[in-house]
Phi, psi and omega in degrees: 000156177276142180206155175266114184242156178280133173214093185290355177277344181269156178301320180277348178071350176226161179205158172275118183245153168260111183240156182282137177270110182282163181289150178288152180258185181302135178061031177244162173231155176251129183244126171278112189283128177267320180207151177225152181239150180270152171230163181302328181298330178295316178291324177296323174298316180299326180274000180076023186256008183249147181288157173059039180288141178221126175298144179094350179284137176286126181275174175101131180245339186251133177190166178215150181185201185240130179288127181248343182204146176226154176284171186298334183278351186259140178305119183295347179293346176291338181298129182092352181285143175272124190224159164247160188244129173278113185276357181277120185247137171062046176301315181105186187269344182273114180294340185284331187201150181286156179282169179292343180267005182298139175205170184235138176305141175110356175163120010274352178268160179302142181252213197248356178280068184204165180291330177222151174218139175252134183219159173303144185300332181280002177268351184258143178224149179301135179296131175304130188292337183274359181253144173276184185294316180297316180295321179294318180296331183286344194279316199303293188294309181296319180296317180295316180297316181292319181299315180295318181296316186278311191265327183265297180287321181282339179048051184298144178238151176302133180091351177300145168267122186233138175248127173250117183275156174062042182299138180141320177282171186297310183296317181298319180292323176291322178301318177298311184295320180290323178295317177298319180296336178265012174080023180274160172264112195249139174231159179226167168232149178195161175267358184238127182301320183295329178287321177296320179295322177296321178297321178296326177297331179282344180121006179290144182291313183193172178223158182233138179279109186287354173277349176277116184296344179264008184299325178299321178296319179295320180295317180295321179297323183277325190245341187067017176107163185249146174281329186214135175235133177249122190220151176229006185261310186054230186060211181286354176290344181301324180302317180292324178294322178295327179295324189258359177276141178289156170305134183081004183281174186234128174248113180254126179235133183246014179191172178212061185296336177261011176083198181275145177292137179283324178241154183215123184277070186300319183297317180293325180294310184285326181292323181266010176056038180280137179257125172257118191234124175277152180209152178231212167292200186222178181280174176298322178295320177300318181297316180298317180289327174298316178297320178300317179295316180299317181289317183295317184266001181053046180287134181241120178302145175279123179259125178283305182199148177248126180251153172282159182305318182291348180254024184297326178301318178296325177297315178297321179298322178294320175300317181297320181292336179072024183270352188288148168240100186104196188268143174265126187240143173248122177279117184272314180240129182279000000 
């Protein structure tokens, strides 16, 4: 079968490979992949910035397709079902935090950028009927991460004023959609006007250019502060987030692309009872509840662009450039 594999010896660092499809094991299913979506971790693997990298591993964590085979322990009625795949493996029994065995499909184990993928049977869920293949493939990793940040760690309430930073990427767009679905008043930040305008089309009140050093003052003048902030950058941007969060507010961060903050306003944090909350992907229960919300509210992922399998390098390049608004999808089967 054809698959997109890591090869750090090549100029593009990835290649289309013909690899052997091994037999499924106990409690596994085989999925014929219709579409797969990229995440930043895929590009980080390509750049050699992810731990435990191995050449020859199939990349990709997000995908949707049709079950073609099941092991003897799995209900055969699953054959022919249209499914999406939960790429979070081995969360564990504690809903508060993942186990030490937690891992994500796509590195160090084979992922979903392939014509077929075999996964444990408990990783597949019926595809939401209102979504097409590209939209379904776009949902799992970003949707799960955003749901946990907004609904579980963020404990969003109807009427909350919420800021989602860095709108344009997959997790941020889902965070916006989930916040809106929960009745929040939503704002975003971005360095690109077109991304802010896209957010407004989704129902966002307004957006702020985070390259403008006066954006916190403008945000405070317009909103009087936020109840909840969802962020993936951290670094020195944390100071500005502390400025615009209300006393008693919550700052949830699921990444630190700008590294650790050099300065930290500890006094303002403790005096104003501000909560700084870390978040990652989510548990199996989080995934199920995320799917319920998507189905109930008929939420549709924002798709930036769909590439053919043979154009996967261009898809990765677009991810690297950071120009996307929404998810980048690779169509595996036409």
